[in-house]
C-alpha positions in Angstrom: 24.4 70.5 76.2 25.6 68.2 78.9 28.2 67.8 80.6 28.2 64.1 79.1 27.5 65.4 75.6 30.2 68.0 75.5 32.7 64.9 76.8 31.3 62.8 74.0 31.5 65.8 71.3 35.6 66.4 72.6 36.3 63.1 72.5 34.6 62.6 69.0 36.7 65.8 67.7 40.3 64.8 69.1 39.7 61.2 67.8 39.1 62.2 64.5 40.5 59.0 62.2 42.5 62.1 60.2 43.9 63.6 63.7 44.5 59.8 65.2 46.4 58.7 62.1 48.4 62.4 62.3 49.8 61.1 66.0 50.0 57.6 65.0 52.4 57.7 62.2 54.9 59.7 63.7 55.0 57.3 66.5 55.1 54.3 64.5 58.1 55.6 62.4 60.1 56.4 65.8 59.2 53.0 66.8 60.3 51.4 63.4 63.8 53.3 62.8 64.4 56.3 65.1 64.5 60.0 63.5 65.2 58.8 60.1 61.5 56.5 60.4 59.5 60.2 61.7 60.7 61.8 58.2 59.2 58.4 56.3 56.1 58.9 58.3 55.9 62.2 57.6 55.9 61.5 53.8 53.0 58.5 54.4 51.1 61.0 55.5 50.8 63.7 53.4 48.8 60.7 51.6 47.1 58.9 54.2 46.0 62.2 56.1 47.1 65.7 53.6 45.3 64.8 50.6 42.2 62.6 52.0 41.4 65.6 54.5 41.7 68.1 52.2 39.3 66.1 49.8 36.8 66.1 52.6 37.2 69.8 53.3 36.7 70.4 50.1 33.5 68.5 49.9 32.3 70.2 52.8 33.1 73.8 51.8 31.2 73.1 48.7 28.1 71.3 50.0 28.5 68.2 49.0 29.0 66.6 52.6 27.0 67.7 55.6 30.2 67.6 57.8 34.0 66.4 58.0 32.7 63.4 59.7 30.9 62.3 57.0 28.0 61.3 59.3 25.4 60.6 57.0 26.6 57.1 55.2 25.5 57.4 51.5 27.8 60.6 51.5 31.0 58.3 52.4 31.5 56.0 49.4 33.2 58.9 47.1 35.7 60.6 49.5 36.4 57.4 51.0 37.1 55.3 48.0 39.0 59.0 46.9 41.0 58.7 50.2 42.1 54.6 49.5 43.6 55.8 46.3 45.6 58.3 47.6 46.7 55.8 50.0 47.7 53.5 47.5 49.5 56.3 45.5 51.3 57.1 48.8 52.1 53.0 49.1 53.6 52.9 46.0 55.7 56.1 46.8 57.0 54.5 50.3 57.7 51.3 48.6 59.7 52.8 45.8 61.5 55.2 47.9 62.6 52.0 50.3 60.8 53.2 53.0 61.0 51.5 56.6 59.1 48.0 56.6 57.0 48.9 59.2 55.8 52.6 57.7 54.9 50.0 54.3 53.3 48.1 56.5 51.0 50.8 58.4 50.1 51.9 55.0 49.0 48.8 53.4 47.1 48.1 57.5 45.5 51.8 56.6 44.9 50.7 52.9 43.2 47.3 53.8 41.2 49.1 56.8 40.0 52.1 54.3 38.6 49.6 51.6 36.9 46.9 54.4 35.1 49.5 56.0 34.4 51.6 53.5 32.4 48.4 51.3 30.8 47.4 54.8 29.7 51.2 54.6 28.0 51.2 51.4 25.2 49.3 53.1 25.9 49.8 57.1 27.3 52.7 58.5 30.3 51.2 60.1 32.6 53.6 62.9 35.7 54.5 61.3 36.3 56.9 64.7 36.2 53.0 66.6 37.8 51.4 63.4 40.7 54.3 63.4 41.7 54.5 67.2 41.2 50.4 67.5 43.5 49.8 64.9 45.9 52.3 66.5 46.3 50.3 69.6 46.7 47.3 67.9 49.4 48.7 65.6 51.4 50.9 69.4 50.8 47.3 71.0 52.7 44.9 68.2 55.1 47.6 67.4 55.9 49.3 70.5 54.7 46.3 73.4 54.9 47.4 77.4 52.6 50.1 78.1 51.5 51.0 74.7 49.4 48.2 75.3 47.4 51.5 77.4 45.9 52.3 74.0 43.6 49.9 74.5 41.8 52.2 77.0 40.6 54.5 74.4 38.6 52.0 72.3 36.0 51.8 75.0 35.8 55.6 75.5 35.6 56.5 71.6 32.8 54.0 71.6 31.2 55.2 74.2 31.2 59.2 72.9 29.9 57.6 69.2 27.3 55.8 71.0 26.3 58.7 73.5 26.1 61.5 69.9 24.0 58.6 68.6 26.2 58.5 65.4 26.3 54.9 65.7 24.5 52.0 67.2 26.3 49.3 69.6 26.6 47.1 66.8 28.3 49.6 64.8 30.7 50.5 67.6 31.7 46.8 68.0 31.9 46.1 64.1 34.3 49.2 64.1 36.4 48.5 66.4 36.9 44.3 65.5 37.1 45.5 61.9 40.0 48.0 63.0 42.4 45.9 64.9 41.8 42.8 62.7 42.5 43.8 59.8 45.9 46.0 60.7 46.9 43.6 62.9 46.8 40.6 60.4 48.6 43.2 57.6 51.7 44.3 60.2 52.0 40.0 61.4 51.7 39.2 57.2 54.1 41.8 56.6 56.5 40.1 59.5 57.5 43.5 61.6 55.0 42.1 64.7 53.9 38.7 66.0 51.7 37.7 68.4 
């Protein structure tokens, strides 16, 4: 394996949607409400990270899915649909329990992005890696401002990695980025937790 291919593989692994969300939630919790916000974010992660990851893991172990990245488009609908359902349940739990508005808005953003990207991927293999990293950059910039805007530098790096591994073509990478940032940003602005 070449140096570039090795780098692309490592970038894709450390920026998998599951890992990115696992990092994003506590950061958003801290930005929104300090240590208490982190506790709320961990509750949200159960429904957004833990349960969806378990669904994919069980599917891979049983041979239903080729890999944890859900590389084959035709294998994405069921696990992503179940993940969306889990995020929806988590949204209900967070809302009923009185979680901070930014955490609830993040849950809505993840749900909306998952639903839109899953709908698109029924016909076309949009890049979930790029969608999630662009969504994370948008959320961090809108909520944290300042230095958090540097998180956008991860978007082209992840896009390059997905192209280098031939997991996606350029259009799938670009649409993934636009979809992730657009949907997440719109949700946060509508929720009133961020402004342009």
